[in-house]
PAKOLVEX-32051 format. One record per residue (C-alpha): residue number from 1; residue in one letter; x, y, z. Coordinates in nm, 3 decimals, m for minus. Layout:
BEGIN
NUM | A | X | Y | Z .
...
! end
This chain:
BEGIN
1 | X | m1.425 | m4.073 | 1.370 .
2 | X | m1.230 | m3.823 | 1.578 .
3 | X | m1.069 | m3.680 | 1.264 .
4 | X | m1.409 | m3.622 | 1.107 .
5 | X | m1.533 | m3.448 | 1.419 .
6 | X | m1.234 | m3.218 | 1.425 .
7 | X | m1.291 | m3.128 | 1.060 .
8 | X | m1.658 | m3.049 | 1.126 .
9 | X | m1.574 | m2.831 | 1.427 .
10 | X | m1.311 | m2.646 | 1.227 .
11 | X | m1.565 | m2.582 | 0.952 .
12 | X | m1.813 | m2.447 | 1.207 .
13 | X | m1.549 | m2.215 | 1.352 .
14 | X | m1.464 | m2.088 | 1.005 .
15 | X | m1.827 | m2.018 | 0.921 .
16 | X | m1.876 | m1.844 | 1.255 .
17 | X | m1.566 | m1.631 | 1.199 .
18 | X | m1.701 | m1.492 | 0.871 .
19 | X | m2.068 | m1.478 | 0.971 .
20 | X | m2.241 | m1.153 | 0.877 .
21 | X | m2.562 | m0.973 | 0.960 .
22 | X | m2.864 | m1.064 | 0.750 .
23 | X | m2.958 | m0.732 | 0.596 .
24 | X | m3.271 | m0.715 | 0.377 .
25 | X | m3.176 | m0.649 | 0.016 .
26 | X | m3.374 | m0.323 | 0.002 .
27 | X | m3.190 | m0.194 | 0.310 .
28 | X | m2.842 | m0.318 | 0.225 .
29 | X | m2.680 | 0.022 | 0.192 .
30 | X | m2.464 | 0.260 | 0.392 .
31 | X | m2.769 | 0.439 | 0.538 .
32 | X | m2.869 | 0.112 | 0.706 .
33 | X | m2.521 | 0.080 | 0.857 .
34 | X | m2.537 | 0.437 | 0.987 .
35 | X | m2.879 | 0.376 | 1.137 .
36 | X | m2.726 | 0.094 | 1.344 .
37 | X | m2.457 | 0.330 | 1.476 .
38 | X | m2.176 | 0.118 | 1.334 .
39 | X | m1.963 | 0.402 | 1.186 .
40 | X | m1.745 | 0.599 | 1.424 .
41 | X | m1.469 | 0.847 | 1.350 .
42 | X | m1.214 | 0.582 | 1.435 .
43 | X | m1.371 | 0.328 | 1.201 .
44 | X | m1.413 | 0.588 | 0.928 .
45 | X | m1.037 | 0.640 | 0.938 .
46 | X | m0.988 | 0.266 | 0.881 .
47 | X | m1.202 | 0.293 | 0.568 .
48 | X | m0.996 | 0.592 | 0.449 .
49 | X | m0.673 | 0.396 | 0.500 .
50 | X | m0.814 | 0.104 | 0.299 .
51 | X | m0.934 | 0.336 | 0.025 .
52 | X | m0.579 | 0.465 | m0.017 .
53 | X | m0.382 | 0.144 | 0.039 .
54 | X | m0.628 | m0.117 | m0.096 .
55 | X | m0.531 | m0.410 | 0.130 .
56 | X | m0.377 | m0.394 | 0.476 .
57 | X | m0.287 | m0.620 | 0.765 .
58 | X | m0.418 | m0.538 | 1.112 .
59 | X | m0.063 | m0.444 | 1.215 .
60 | X | m0.038 | m0.193 | 0.930 .
61 | X | m0.371 | m0.037 | 1.027 .
62 | X | m0.257 | m0.013 | 1.389 .
63 | X | 0.068 | 0.159 | 1.284 .
64 | X | m0.087 | 0.405 | 1.039 .
65 | X | m0.410 | 0.485 | 1.222 .
66 | X | m0.385 | 0.816 | 1.413 .
67 | X | m0.539 | 0.668 | 1.730 .
68 | X | m0.488 | 0.294 | 1.772 .
69 | X | m0.111 | 0.298 | 1.809 .
70 | X | m0.129 | 0.525 | 2.116 .
71 | X | m0.354 | 0.303 | 2.330 .
72 | X | m0.262 | 0.023 | 2.569 .
73 | X | m0.531 | m0.213 | 2.438 .
74 | X | m0.504 | m0.100 | 2.077 .
75 | X | m0.486 | m0.448 | 1.925 .
76 | X | m0.795 | m0.583 | 2.101 .
77 | X | m0.989 | m0.262 | 2.030 .
78 | X | m0.888 | m0.276 | 1.664 .
79 | X | m0.982 | m0.642 | 1.626 .
80 | X | m1.320 | m0.571 | 1.783 .
81 | X | m1.378 | m0.289 | 1.535 .
82 | X | m1.270 | m0.504 | 1.239 .
83 | X | m1.509 | m0.781 | 1.344 .
84 | X | m1.797 | m0.537 | 1.375 .
85 | X | m1.718 | m0.367 | 1.043 .
86 | X | m1.702 | m0.707 | 0.872 .
87 | X | m2.041 | m0.808 | 1.007 .
88 | X | m2.196 | m0.503 | 0.841 .
89 | X | m2.010 | m0.536 | 0.506 .
90 | X | m1.795 | m0.227 | 0.562 .
91 | X | m1.485 | m0.442 | 0.517 .
92 | X | m1.391 | m0.785 | 0.388 .
93 | X | m1.139 | m0.968 | 0.602 .
94 | X | m0.933 | m1.285 | 0.606 .
95 | X | m0.825 | m1.402 | 0.951 .
96 | X | m0.525 | m1.615 | 1.050 .
97 | X | m0.350 | m1.567 | 0.716 .
98 | X | 0.021 | m1.637 | 0.680 .
99 | X | 0.181 | m1.312 | 0.565 .
100 | X | 0.548 | m1.250 | 0.486 .
101 | X | 0.683 | m0.958 | 0.686 .
102 | X | 0.949 | m0.712 | 0.571 .
103 | X | 1.227 | m0.917 | 0.735 .
104 | X | 1.097 | m1.229 | 0.551 .
105 | X | 0.958 | m1.386 | 0.867 .
106 | X | 0.605 | m1.523 | 0.845 .
107 | X | 0.319 | m1.425 | 1.075 .
108 | X | m0.044 | m1.526 | 1.102 .
109 | X | m0.252 | m1.212 | 1.088 .
110 | X | m0.573 | m1.054 | 0.964 .
111 | X | m0.585 | m0.912 | 0.611 .
112 | X | m0.847 | m0.644 | 0.540 .
113 | X | m0.993 | m0.472 | 0.232 .
114 | X | m1.291 | m0.246 | 0.164 .
115 | X | m1.624 | m0.425 | 0.167 .
116 | X | m1.920 | m0.339 | m0.051 .
117 | X | m2.076 | m0.092 | 0.193 .
118 | X | m1.733 | 0.039 | 0.296 .
119 | X | m1.669 | 0.128 | m0.066 .
120 | X | m2.000 | 0.314 | m0.069 .
121 | X | m1.900 | 0.500 | 0.247 .
122 | X | m1.579 | 0.639 | 0.090 .
123 | X | m1.733 | 0.692 | m0.255 .
124 | X | m1.565 | 0.403 | m0.434 .
125 | X | m1.831 | 0.398 | m0.702 .
126 | X | m1.706 | 0.075 | m0.860 .
127 | X | m1.647 | m0.168 | m0.575 .
128 | X | m1.382 | m0.430 | m0.640 .
129 | X | m1.395 | m0.749 | m0.436 .
130 | X | m1.033 | m0.790 | m0.326 .
131 | X | m1.108 | m1.067 | m0.076 .
132 | X | m1.352 | m1.324 | m0.213 .
133 | X | m1.531 | m1.595 | m0.020 .
134 | X | m1.574 | m1.952 | m0.139 .
135 | X | m1.761 | m2.203 | 0.077 .
136 | X | m1.745 | m1.958 | 0.365 .
137 | X | m1.366 | m1.920 | 0.347 .
138 | X | m1.165 | m1.618 | 0.227 .
139 | X | m0.966 | m1.635 | m0.095 .
140 | X | m0.676 | m1.395 | m0.154 .
141 | X | m0.548 | m1.313 | m0.502 .
142 | X | m0.183 | m1.320 | m0.606 .
143 | X | m0.173 | m0.940 | m0.590 .
144 | X | m0.227 | m0.936 | m0.213 .
145 | X | 0.138 | m1.010 | m0.135 .
146 | X | 0.252 | m0.721 | m0.355 .
147 | X | 0.016 | m0.469 | m0.196 .
148 | X | 0.102 | m0.578 | 0.158 .
149 | X | 0.474 | m0.542 | 0.084 .
150 | X | 0.418 | m0.191 | m0.057 .
151 | X | 0.248 | m0.104 | 0.272 .
152 | X | 0.535 | m0.258 | 0.469 .
153 | X | 0.776 | m0.050 | 0.260 .
154 | X | 0.586 | 0.262 | 0.361 .
155 | X | 0.637 | 0.182 | 0.729 .
156 | X | 1.011 | 0.134 | 0.673 .
157 | X | 1.026 | 0.470 | 0.493 .
158 | X | 0.833 | 0.648 | 0.769 .
159 | X | 1.057 | 0.508 | 1.042 .
160 | X | 1.380 | 0.601 | 0.862 .
161 | X | 1.248 | 0.945 | 0.766 .
162 | X | 1.146 | 1.022 | 1.125 .
163 | X | 1.487 | 0.913 | 1.252 .
164 | X | 1.670 | 1.138 | 1.003 .
165 | X | 1.451 | 1.446 | 1.041 .
166 | X | 1.230 | 1.405 | 0.735 .
167 | X | 0.853 | 1.362 | 0.708 .
168 | X | 0.587 | 1.317 | 0.444 .
169 | X | 0.490 | 1.665 | 0.327 .
170 | X | 0.133 | 1.784 | 0.383 .
171 | X | m0.115 | 2.003 | 0.198 .
172 | X | m0.234 | 2.326 | 0.365 .
173 | X | m0.539 | 2.122 | 0.474 .
174 | X | m0.311 | 1.875 | 0.655 .
175 | X | m0.336 | 1.581 | 0.414 .
176 | X | m0.017 | 1.382 | 0.365 .
177 | X | 0.122 | 1.376 | 0.012 .
178 | X | 0.159 | 0.999 | m0.009 .
179 | X | m0.021 | 0.832 | m0.299 .
180 | X | m0.043 | 0.456 | m0.355 .
181 | X | m0.137 | 0.342 | m0.705 .
182 | X | m0.074 | 0.703 | m0.806 .
183 | X | m0.171 | 0.655 | m1.170 .
184 | X | m0.300 | 0.946 | m1.369 .
185 | X | m0.401 | 1.129 | m1.054 .
186 | X | m0.036 | 1.231 | m1.044 .
187 | X | 0.128 | 1.146 | m1.375 .
188 | X | m0.154 | 1.230 | m1.619 .
189 | X | 0.040 | 1.109 | m1.921 .
190 | X | m0.124 | 0.928 | m2.211 .
191 | X | 0.096 | 0.624 | m2.150 .
192 | X | m0.100 | 0.571 | m1.823 .
193 | X | 0.207 | 0.512 | m1.609 .
194 | X | 0.092 | 0.388 | m1.268 .
195 | X | 0.369 | 0.388 | m1.005 .
196 | X | 0.319 | 0.184 | m0.690 .
197 | X | 0.380 | 0.499 | m0.482 .
198 | X | 0.439 | 0.868 | m0.540 .
199 | X | 0.539 | 1.070 | m0.233 .
200 | X | 0.668 | 1.418 | m0.143 .
201 | X | 0.907 | 1.444 | 0.152 .
202 | X | 0.999 | 1.748 | 0.358 .
203 | X | 1.317 | 1.812 | 0.553 .
204 | X | 1.190 | 1.916 | 0.894 .
205 | X | 1.495 | 2.136 | 0.960 .
206 | X | 1.535 | 2.318 | 0.628 .
207 | X | 1.188 | 2.286 | 0.474 .
208 | X | 1.340 | 2.142 | 0.153 .
209 | X | 1.109 | 1.921 | m0.053 .
210 | X | 1.190 | 1.618 | m0.268 .
211 | X | 0.953 | 1.385 | m0.450 .
212 | X | 1.000 | 1.019 | m0.525 .
213 | X | 0.845 | 0.727 | m0.713 .
214 | X | 0.859 | 0.377 | m0.563 .
215 | X | 0.817 | 0.047 | m0.747 .
216 | X | 0.800 | m0.283 | m0.560 .
217 | X | 0.886 | m0.598 | m0.758 .
218 | X | 0.792 | m0.947 | m0.635 .
219 | X | 0.984 | m1.107 | m0.923 .
220 | X | 0.672 | m1.238 | m1.102 .
221 | X | 0.722 | m1.018 | m1.411 .
222 | X | 0.984 | m1.135 | m1.661 .
223 | X | 1.042 | m1.447 | m1.455 .
224 | X | 1.316 | m1.649 | m1.618 .
225 | X | 1.471 | m1.349 | m1.797 .
226 | X | 1.823 | m1.248 | m1.699 .
227 | X | 1.925 | m1.003 | m1.971 .
228 | X | 1.638 | m0.831 | m2.156 .
229 | X | 1.344 | m0.793 | m1.907 .
230 | X | 1.083 | m0.690 | m2.169 .
231 | X | 0.794 | m0.599 | m1.935 .
232 | X | 1.006 | m0.412 | m1.682 .
233 | X | 1.194 | m0.230 | m1.958 .
234 | X | 0.863 | m0.118 | m2.106 .
235 | X | 0.756 | 0.025 | m1.771 .
236 | X | 1.075 | 0.227 | m1.734 .
237 | X | 1.045 | 0.344 | m2.094 .
238 | X | 0.718 | 0.498 | m1.975 .
239 | X | 0.907 | 0.675 | m1.695 .
240 | X | 1.151 | 0.806 | m1.954 .
241 | X | 0.861 | 0.937 | m2.166 .
242 | X | 0.722 | 1.123 | m1.865 .
243 | X | 1.065 | 1.268 | m1.781 .
244 | X | 1.095 | 1.403 | m2.137 .
245 | X | 0.736 | 1.531 | m2.137 .
246 | X | 0.720 | 1.911 | m2.115 .
247 | X | 0.380 | 1.912 | m1.949 .
248 | X | 0.525 | 1.738 | m1.642 .
249 | X | 0.726 | 2.051 | m1.562 .
250 | X | 0.415 | 2.268 | m1.577 .
251 | X | 0.304 | 2.102 | m1.255 .
252 | X | 0.343 | 2.370 | m0.979 .
253 | X | 0.519 | 2.127 | m0.745 .
254 | X | 0.820 | 2.115 | m0.978 .
255 | X | 0.893 | 2.477 | m0.882 .
256 | X | 0.929 | 2.387 | m0.515 .
257 | X | 1.112 | 2.053 | m0.504 .
258 | X | 1.488 | 2.003 | m0.526 .
259 | X | 1.443 | 1.738 | m0.798 .
260 | X | 1.198 | 1.856 | m1.069 .
261 | X | 1.160 | 1.500 | m1.193 .
262 | X | 1.121 | 1.247 | m0.911 .
263 | X | 1.391 | 1.003 | m0.816 .
264 | X | 1.285 | 0.641 | m0.853 .
265 | X | 1.333 | 0.347 | m0.617 .
266 | X | 1.301 | m0.001 | m0.766 .
267 | X | 1.288 | m0.252 | m0.481 .
268 | X | 1.289 | m0.619 | m0.573 .
269 | X | 1.270 | m0.961 | m0.407 .
270 | X | 1.437 | m1.128 | m0.707 .
271 | X | 1.816 | m1.170 | m0.688 .
272 | X | 1.826 | m1.267 | m1.057 .
273 | X | 1.757 | m0.904 | m1.152 .
274 | X | 2.125 | m0.841 | m1.079 .
275 | X | 2.363 | m0.742 | m1.222 .
276 | X | 2.190 | m0.694 | m1.559 .
277 | X | 1.876 | m0.501 | m1.476 .
278 | X | 2.057 | m0.204 | m1.311 .
279 | X | 2.256 | m0.174 | m1.636 .
280 | X | 1.931 | m0.166 | m1.834 .
281 | X | 1.803 | 0.114 | m1.610 .
282 | X | 2.127 | 0.312 | m1.641 .
283 | X | 2.091 | 0.317 | m2.020 .
284 | X | 1.755 | 0.495 | m1.984 .
285 | X | 1.917 | 0.796 | m1.810 .
286 | X | 1.682 | 0.792 | m1.514 .
287 | X | 1.774 | 0.858 | m1.150 .
288 | X | 1.692 | 0.508 | m1.028 .
289 | X | 1.807 | 0.329 | m0.716 .
290 | X | 1.776 | m0.044 | m0.780 .
291 | X | 1.811 | m0.263 | m0.472 .
292 | X | 1.709 | m0.590 | m0.316 .
293 | X | 1.438 | m0.574 | m0.051 .
294 | X | 1.688 | m0.663 | 0.222 .
295 | X | 1.902 | m0.360 | 0.126 .
296 | X | 1.618 | m0.109 | 0.097 .
297 | X | 1.643 | 0.035 | 0.448 .
298 | X | 2.012 | 0.110 | 0.395 .
299 | X | 1.944 | 0.268 | 0.055 .
300 | X | 1.653 | 0.487 | 0.168 .
301 | X | 1.863 | 0.602 | 0.464 .
302 | X | 2.145 | 0.702 | 0.228 .
303 | X | 1.892 | 0.876 | 0.002 .
304 | X | 1.760 | 1.106 | 0.274 .
305 | X | 2.113 | 1.190 | 0.387 .
306 | X | 2.215 | 1.269 | 0.030 .
307 | X | 1.910 | 1.489 | m0.026 .
308 | X | 2.001 | 1.692 | 0.281 .
309 | X | 2.335 | 1.801 | 0.137 .
310 | X | 2.269 | 1.780 | m0.236 .
311 | X | 2.161 | 2.055 | m0.474 .
312 | X | 2.052 | 1.776 | m0.709 .
! end
């Protein structure tokens, strides 16, 4: 009997954790949320981060948000905001999820994505439900791990860049030139190449600019292959097509960067990619750094140092 009681109480706690406001259907829009004074500048920035990075953990939001990381009670303030935003459908969230960190340790945390009204707030005209709910419990897709690791990779890059005197370049309006799921916003080739990240970096001492593509590989593609890697090879054939595409070099940024075609980082969790896959990449005549996740920090550190002294 005690076991049944515990199960019932746990179910009640779960339902309470994901309980939301009952908003009449005719009023279930962003104007209703604004009328209840839910949006603030701080919360709007959370929505902007989610619009760019798709899915984030609370720790990633705290690190990348321009305000939370500088406050003593940042975590409790952030969690309070996330709870409130979830109640009003600005975000979807999954609490107490086991997430693999960059050092392969596991932590229970909160995973967050844009909710239906949050998508409306940032003009995501076609909302995609990245965290679904079944029987009052959140369900995360297989893509969540990949997106979270891309965000973790960004934090590693930012920390190393700051240490070595580099930063993410900004537009004249102050927007950072860091693009997740860059797609045709950046590439604009008919092959529809969609890198995980495209970024432009600036040397804070010299002003030199370099731009880089990043691909994060969980090992799910071409699982079981050790020599040919058909899906991955096809993706890098697309990179080769873009490199040989004359229209790429009509992009004004290619006149300002040290490397007219971006360098590429391929970061993988799968040890079985080696030694064959780097050989496959070398045959495509692309400037690719291929490394295991555990070696990425060392490789990105070497990259920034090389870019400081290289004429490319």
